[in-house]
C-alpha positions as CSV (number, residue, x, y, z in Angstrom):
1,M,26.3,-86.9,107.9
2,E,26.7,-86.6,104.3
3,L,26.9,-89.5,101.8
4,R,30.2,-88.2,100.5
5,H,31.6,-88.4,103.9
6,L,30.6,-92.0,104.2
7,R,32.2,-92.9,100.9
8,Y,35.3,-91.1,102.1
9,F,35.3,-93.1,105.4
10,T,34.8,-96.4,103.5
11,A,37.6,-95.6,101.2
12,V,39.9,-94.8,104.0
13,V,39.1,-98.1,105.8
14,E,39.5,-100.1,102.7
15,A,42.7,-98.5,101.5
16,G,44.2,-98.7,105.1
17,S,45.6,-95.2,104.9
18,F,44.7,-91.7,104.2
19,S,47.3,-91.3,101.5
20,A,46.1,-94.3,99.5
21,A,42.4,-93.4,99.9
22,A,43.1,-89.8,98.9
23,Q,44.9,-91.1,95.6
24,A,42.0,-93.4,94.9
25,L,39.4,-90.6,95.5
26,H,41.5,-88.0,93.6
27,L,41.5,-85.8,96.7
28,A,44.3,-83.9,98.5
29,Q,45.1,-85.8,101.7
30,P,44.5,-82.8,103.9
31,S,41.0,-82.3,102.4
32,L,40.3,-86.0,103.1
33,S,41.5,-85.7,106.7
34,V,39.4,-82.6,107.3
35,A,36.3,-84.4,105.9
36,I,36.8,-87.5,108.2
37,G,37.4,-85.2,111.2
38,K,34.0,-83.5,110.4
39,L,32.3,-86.9,110.2
40,E,33.8,-87.9,113.6
41,A,32.7,-84.5,115.1
42,S,29.2,-84.9,113.7
43,V,28.7,-88.4,115.3
44,G,30.5,-87.5,118.5
45,V,32.8,-90.6,118.5
46,A,36.1,-91.7,117.1
47,L,35.7,-93.8,114.1
48,L,39.4,-94.5,113.2
49,V,42.6,-95.3,115.2
50,R,45.6,-93.7,113.5
51,S,49.0,-95.1,113.8
52,P,52.3,-95.2,111.8
53,R,51.2,-98.3,110.2
54,G,48.0,-96.7,108.9
55,V,44.4,-96.6,110.1
56,E,42.0,-99.1,111.5
57,P,38.3,-98.7,112.4
58,T,37.3,-98.5,116.0
59,S,34.2,-100.6,117.1
60,A,32.0,-97.6,116.2
61,G,33.8,-97.3,113.0
62,R,33.2,-101.1,112.2
63,Y,29.6,-100.6,112.9
64,L,29.4,-97.5,110.6
65,L,31.3,-99.4,107.9
66,D,28.7,-102.1,107.9
67,A,25.9,-99.6,108.0
68,A,27.3,-97.4,105.3
69,A,27.6,-100.3,102.9
70,G,23.8,-100.6,102.9
71,L,23.2,-96.9,102.6
72,L,25.7,-96.4,99.9
73,S,24.2,-99.3,98.0
74,T,20.7,-97.9,98.3
75,A,21.9,-94.5,97.2
76,D,23.5,-96.0,94.1
77,D,20.3,-97.9,93.3
78,I,18.3,-94.7,93.6
79,V,20.6,-92.9,91.3
80,E,20.5,-95.7,88.8
81,T,16.7,-95.9,88.9
82,L,16.4,-92.1,88.5
83,G,18.7,-92.3,85.5
84,R,16.3,-94.9,84.0
85,F,13.3,-92.5,84.6
86,G,15.3,-89.9,82.8
87,A,15.8,-92.2,79.9
88,G,12.3,-93.2,79.8
89,T,13.0,-96.9,80.6
90,T,11.2,-97.1,83.9
91,G,8.1,-95.5,85.3
92,R,4.4,-95.8,84.6
93,V,2.2,-94.6,81.6
94,S,-1.5,-94.9,81.3
95,L,-3.5,-95.2,77.9
96,A,-7.0,-94.9,77.1
97,V,-7.5,-96.7,73.9
98,V,-10.7,-97.2,71.8
99,P,-11.4,-100.9,71.5
100,T,-10.9,-101.3,67.8
101,L,-7.3,-100.2,68.2
102,L,-6.7,-102.7,71.2
103,W,-7.5,-105.5,68.7
104,H,-4.3,-105.4,66.8
105,R,-2.3,-102.2,66.5
106,L,-1.8,-101.6,70.2
107,P,-0.3,-105.1,71.0
108,R,2.2,-104.4,68.2
109,L,3.1,-101.1,69.9
110,L,3.2,-102.7,73.3
111,R,5.6,-105.4,72.1
112,A,8.0,-102.7,70.8
113,F,7.7,-100.6,73.8
114,A,8.4,-103.6,76.2
115,K,11.6,-104.2,74.3
116,A,12.6,-100.6,74.6
117,A,11.5,-100.0,78.2
118,P,10.8,-103.3,79.9
119,D,10.6,-101.7,83.4
120,V,7.7,-99.3,82.5
121,E,4.3,-100.3,83.8
122,V,1.6,-99.7,81.3
123,R,-2.0,-99.2,82.4
124,L,-4.8,-99.7,79.9
125,T,-8.5,-98.7,79.7
126,D,-10.8,-99.1,76.7
127,P,-13.4,-96.1,76.7
128,P,-15.3,-94.7,73.8
129,P,-13.4,-91.9,72.1
130,W,-15.2,-89.0,73.7
131,T,-14.5,-90.5,77.2
132,A,-10.8,-91.1,76.3
133,I,-10.5,-87.4,75.3
134,D,-12.2,-86.4,78.6
135,M,-10.0,-88.7,80.6
136,L,-6.8,-87.2,78.9
137,A,-8.1,-83.6,79.7
138,R,-8.7,-84.5,83.4
139,R,-5.2,-86.0,83.7
140,T,-6.5,-89.5,84.6
141,V,-4.6,-91.0,81.6
142,D,-1.4,-89.9,80.0
143,V,-2.3,-90.8,76.3
144,A,-5.5,-91.3,74.4
145,M,-5.7,-93.3,71.2
146,I,-8.8,-92.7,69.1
147,M,-10.2,-92.9,65.6
148,V,-11.9,-89.9,63.8
149,D,-13.6,-89.2,60.5
150,D,-11.5,-86.1,59.6
151,G,-8.0,-85.8,61.2
152,P,-7.1,-82.4,60.0
153,R,-10.5,-81.0,61.1
154,F,-10.1,-82.7,64.5
155,A,-6.5,-81.3,64.9
156,K,-7.7,-77.8,64.1
157,R,-10.4,-77.9,66.5
158,H,-8.3,-79.2,69.5
159,R,-5.2,-77.1,68.6
160,G,-3.6,-75.9,71.8
161,Q,-5.6,-78.4,73.9
162,F,-3.6,-81.6,72.8
163,D,-0.5,-82.5,71.0
164,I,-1.6,-84.8,68.2
165,V,0.4,-87.6,66.5
166,D,-0.9,-89.2,63.4
167,G,-1.4,-92.9,63.8
168,G,-2.3,-93.8,60.3
169,D,-5.4,-94.9,58.2
170,I,-8.0,-97.3,59.4
171,P,-9.7,-98.9,56.4
172,L,-13.4,-99.6,56.4
173,V,-14.7,-103.0,55.3
174,A,-18.1,-104.8,55.0
175,A,-18.9,-106.8,58.1
176,L,-21.6,-109.4,57.3
177,P,-23.3,-112.2,59.1
178,P,-21.6,-115.6,59.0
179,T,-24.2,-116.9,56.5
180,E,-23.1,-114.4,53.8
181,T,-20.2,-116.5,52.6
182,D,-21.2,-116.2,48.9
183,T,-21.2,-112.5,48.7
184,P,-18.8,-110.9,46.1
185,D,-15.3,-110.0,46.9
186,P,-14.9,-106.9,46.8
187,L,-18.5,-106.2,47.8
188,P,-20.2,-103.3,45.9
189,L,-21.6,-100.6,48.3
190,Q,-24.8,-100.9,46.5
191,A,-25.3,-104.4,48.1
192,F,-26.4,-102.5,51.3
193,E,-29.5,-101.1,49.5
194,G,-32.4,-102.2,51.6
195,H,-30.5,-104.1,54.4
196,T,-30.6,-103.1,58.0
197,L,-27.4,-101.3,58.9
198,V,-26.1,-101.2,62.4
199,L,-24.0,-98.1,63.4
200,P,-22.5,-96.8,66.6
201,Q,-24.1,-93.7,68.0
202,R,-22.7,-90.5,66.7
203,T,-21.3,-87.8,68.9
204,A,-20.6,-84.2,67.9
205,A,-17.5,-84.2,69.9
206,V,-15.7,-86.8,67.9
207,P,-17.2,-87.4,64.4
208,S,-16.1,-90.9,63.4
209,L,-17.5,-94.0,61.9
210,P,-21.2,-93.1,61.5
211,E,-20.3,-89.9,59.5
212,A,-17.7,-91.8,57.3
213,V,-20.3,-94.6,56.5
214,E,-23.2,-92.3,55.9
215,D,-21.0,-90.2,53.5
216,A,-19.9,-93.3,51.6
217,L,-23.6,-94.5,51.2
218,R,-24.7,-91.1,50.2
219,A,-22.1,-90.8,47.5
220,C,-23.2,-94.1,46.0
221,H,-27.0,-93.3,46.4
222,V,-27.4,-96.2,48.7
223,T,-30.4,-96.3,51.1
224,P,-30.5,-98.9,53.9
225,G,-33.7,-100.5,54.7
226,A,-33.3,-99.4,58.4
227,V,-30.5,-98.1,60.6
228,R,-30.0,-99.6,64.1
229,T,-28.0,-97.7,66.6
230,A,-25.6,-99.4,68.9
231,E,-23.8,-97.7,71.8
232,T,-20.3,-98.4,70.4
233,I,-18.5,-100.2,67.5
234,Q,-18.0,-103.4,69.7
235,T,-21.6,-103.6,70.7
236,S,-22.8,-103.5,67.1
237,I,-20.9,-106.7,66.4
238,P,-23.3,-109.1,68.0
239,F,-26.1,-107.8,66.0
240,I,-24.1,-108.6,62.7
241,E,-23.1,-112.0,64.1
242,A,-26.7,-112.8,64.9
243,G,-27.8,-112.0,61.3
244,T,-30.0,-109.1,62.2
245,A,-27.9,-106.4,60.6
246,W,-25.0,-105.6,58.3
247,G,-22.3,-103.3,59.2
248,I,-19.4,-101.3,57.8
249,L,-16.6,-101.5,60.4
250,P,-13.0,-100.3,60.8
251,D,-10.4,-103.1,60.2
252,P,-7.0,-101.5,61.2
253,D,-4.8,-104.2,59.9
254,G,-6.9,-106.3,57.6
255,A,-7.2,-109.1,60.2
256,S,-8.6,-107.5,63.3
257,L,-12.2,-108.5,62.6
258,G,-11.3,-112.1,62.1
259,R,-11.7,-112.8,65.8
260,F,-15.3,-112.5,65.4
261,D,-18.0,-114.7,63.7
262,L,-18.3,-112.4,60.7
263,V,-17.8,-112.4,57.0
264,T,-15.7,-109.5,55.9
265,R,-15.3,-108.1,52.4
266,P,-13.3,-105.0,51.0
267,L,-15.9,-102.5,49.6
268,H,-16.1,-101.0,46.1
269,P,-15.7,-98.2,46.0
270,A,-13.7,-98.2,49.1
271,P,-15.0,-95.6,51.7
272,R,-12.8,-92.9,53.0
273,P,-10.8,-94.4,55.8
274,L,-10.9,-93.3,59.4
275,R,-7.8,-91.8,61.0
276,S,-5.9,-93.0,64.1
277,L,-4.8,-90.3,66.3
278,V,-2.6,-90.4,69.5
279,L,-3.2,-87.4,71.9
280,V,-1.1,-86.3,74.7
281,R,-1.3,-83.1,76.8
282,P,0.7,-80.1,75.5
283,G,4.4,-80.7,76.3
284,A,3.8,-84.2,77.6
285,A,6.0,-85.6,74.8
286,Q,8.9,-84.1,76.5
287,Y,8.4,-86.6,79.4
288,P,10.9,-89.4,78.8
289,V,8.4,-92.4,79.1
290,I,5.9,-90.7,76.8
291,D,8.6,-89.5,74.5
292,R,9.8,-93.2,74.3
293,L,6.3,-94.5,73.7
294,L,5.8,-92.1,70.9
295,A,9.1,-93.1,69.4
296,C,8.0,-96.7,69.4
297,L,4.8,-95.7,67.7
298,S,6.7,-93.9,65.0
299,S,9.0,-97.0,64.5
300,A,6.0,-99.4,64.4
301,R,4.3,-97.3,61.7
302,A,7.4,-97.1,59.5
303,A,7.7,-100.9,59.7
304,D,4.1,-101.5,59.0
305,P,3.1,-102.0,55.3
306,V,-0.5,-101.2,56.2
307,R,-1.2,-97.4,56.3
């Protein structure tokens, strides 16, 4: 039994004659008659009573008519859903996003993506960058969003391993304890002289914030009183809030750090910004859902005055 035979049978019953059904289906009447004959032969029972007045379904035909309605509706739904998969408007996509980008930039991207593809299920995890890269390589996520110190160098190092999309600059600002409300705005980098500085641990796999901060301080001949190492950027923030350290942190949109009990200041001279990168496996951008997500990312960047 083929779906097209069920559609032909339904059309014949609804039209009441082979000729009218053939015209509606844009088929030659003999071809339609042969198809219905094959259907009856395949199920082993007469489905239609033919008379000079037209055709009527037998009791078996009435049963098939009811059953076919459900089958054909399901088939149409399947085709429609598969079409949405092909258009990238349904399906599932998993993202590994470093926490700093979760604070502000990702929500804007997800709002745009939800409008473009409301039926796509998005799954999120917030690992450190080296873990996000490993998850992408092991195919446990589809997309990784990270921050690096030197975008071109990272891209050169991983050429062929990932397709890399530029996500824009991530400015660095002074992050100070809540008692430091009287500090200048902007804050000279020289103000860090002698203060305890907290930095996330460095990793050779993904040079990022520690390298950028150390380069900025070295260029201004600034020597902190001590350097405390935290596991990640987010675990360094409680030390700053507690007043036991100062920090230089990424602030993707000039507002992301406002959710914490910190005093923030732009720095002078401004350190080299970090770079946001979006990584996918080679060729993955050809998958409709990922391609649509990357298109939303591009649109969000074009509409964003902060680079």
